[in-house]
C-alpha positions as CSV (number, residue, x, y, z in Angstrom):
1,M,0.0,0.0,0.0
2,V,1.3,3.4,-1.0
3,I,0.3,6.6,0.8
4,K,0.0,9.4,-1.7
5,V,0.2,13.0,-0.6
6,Y,-1.0,15.5,-3.2
7,I,0.9,18.7,-2.9
8,A,1.5,21.9,-4.9
9,T,5.2,22.7,-5.1
10,S,4.6,26.2,-6.5
11,S,1.8,27.2,-4.1
12,G,1.8,30.9,-3.2
13,S,0.1,30.2,0.1
14,T,2.4,29.9,3.1
15,S,-0.4,28.1,5.0
16,I,-0.6,25.4,2.3
17,K,3.2,25.1,2.2
18,K,3.3,24.6,6.0
19,Q,0.6,22.0,6.0
20,Q,2.3,20.1,3.2
21,Q,5.6,20.2,5.1
22,D,3.9,19.1,8.3
23,V,2.2,16.0,6.7
24,M,5.4,14.9,4.8
25,G,7.6,15.6,7.8
26,F,5.5,13.5,10.1
27,L,5.3,10.6,7.6
28,S,9.1,10.8,7.1
29,A,9.9,11.0,10.8
30,N,7.7,7.9,11.4
31,K,9.2,6.0,8.5
32,I,5.9,5.8,6.7
33,E,6.5,5.4,3.0
34,F,4.7,7.9,0.8
35,E,4.7,9.3,-2.7
36,E,4.6,13.0,-3.4
37,C,2.2,13.8,-6.2
38,D,2.7,17.4,-7.4
39,I,-0.5,18.9,-8.8
40,A,1.3,22.1,-9.9
41,A,3.7,20.4,-12.2
42,N,1.5,17.5,-13.4
43,E,-1.9,18.1,-14.8
44,D,-2.8,14.4,-14.5
45,N,-2.1,14.5,-10.8
46,R,-4.3,17.6,-10.4
47,K,-7.1,16.1,-12.4
48,W,-6.9,12.8,-10.5
49,M,-6.9,14.5,-7.1
50,R,-9.9,16.7,-7.9
51,E,-11.9,13.8,-9.3
52,N,-11.2,11.5,-6.3
53,V,-11.8,13.7,-3.3
54,P,-15.3,12.6,-2.2
55,E,-18.2,15.1,-2.6
56,E,-18.6,15.4,1.2
57,A,-15.0,16.4,1.6
58,R,-15.0,19.1,-1.0
59,P,-15.1,22.8,-0.1
60,P,-18.5,24.6,-0.7
61,A,-16.9,26.6,-3.5
62,G,-13.9,25.9,-5.7
63,N,-11.7,22.9,-5.8
64,P,-10.1,20.9,-3.0
65,L,-6.7,22.3,-2.0
66,P,-3.6,20.4,-1.1
67,P,-2.5,18.6,0.8
68,Q,-4.9,15.7,0.1
69,I,-4.0,12.2,1.4
70,F,-4.8,8.9,-0.2
71,N,-3.9,5.3,0.5
72,Q,-3.6,4.0,-3.1
73,D,-7.0,5.0,-4.4
74,R,-8.8,5.3,-1.0
75,Y,-9.3,8.8,0.2
76,C,-7.9,9.4,3.7
77,G,-8.5,13.1,4.2
78,N,-7.2,16.6,4.0
79,Y,-4.8,18.4,6.3
80,E,-7.5,19.1,9.0
81,A,-8.4,15.4,9.1
82,F,-4.8,14.4,9.3
83,F,-4.1,16.9,12.1
84,D,-7.1,15.6,14.1
85,A,-5.9,12.0,13.6
86,R,-2.4,13.0,14.8
87,E,-3.8,14.8,17.9
88,D,-5.9,11.7,18.7
89,N,-2.9,9.3,18.1
90,V,-4.9,7.5,15.3
91,V,-2.8,8.4,12.3
92,Y,-2.2,4.8,11.2
93,V,-6.0,4.1,11.3
94,F,-6.5,7.4,9.4
95,L,-4.0,6.2,6.7
96,G,-5.5,2.6,6.6
97,L,-2.2,1.1,7.9
98,T,-1.4,-1.2,10.9
99,A,0.3,0.7,13.7
100,P,3.8,-0.7,14.4
101,P,4.3,-2.5,17.7
102,G,5.3,-0.2,20.5
103,S,3.8,2.9,19.0
104,K,1.4,5.1,21.0
105,E,-1.3,4.2,18.6
106,A,-0.7,0.4,18.9
107,E,-0.7,0.7,22.7
108,A,-3.9,2.7,22.7
109,L,-5.6,0.1,20.5
110,A,-4.4,-2.7,22.7
111,K,-5.9,-1.0,25.8
112,R,-9.2,-0.6,24.0
113,E,-9.3,-4.2,23.0
114,Q,-8.6,-5.3,26.6
115,Q,-11.6,-3.3,28.0
């Protein structure tokens, strides 16, 4: 399974740049393999991202903005959803991955299963 992070390398928005760096930095730091898909340099990436963000996750007006996160073709969420998952220690569940043994998330899941 490949995590795909749709980004815009030439974004003029510092907020979008920081969000992209935050997502990719977290994935790298946790040794989660991912693929960067640049929507600014590749029209196919832009088109695919826009077509595959579910209707309920789209903004009321305009197109979905990066970063958008997918596991293969399964939509995981945008930056806000990623941020919430990280705060709740459920990033692996958010990404559709199994948490590695010893991680905070794996320990939390084990405690819930024992209850």
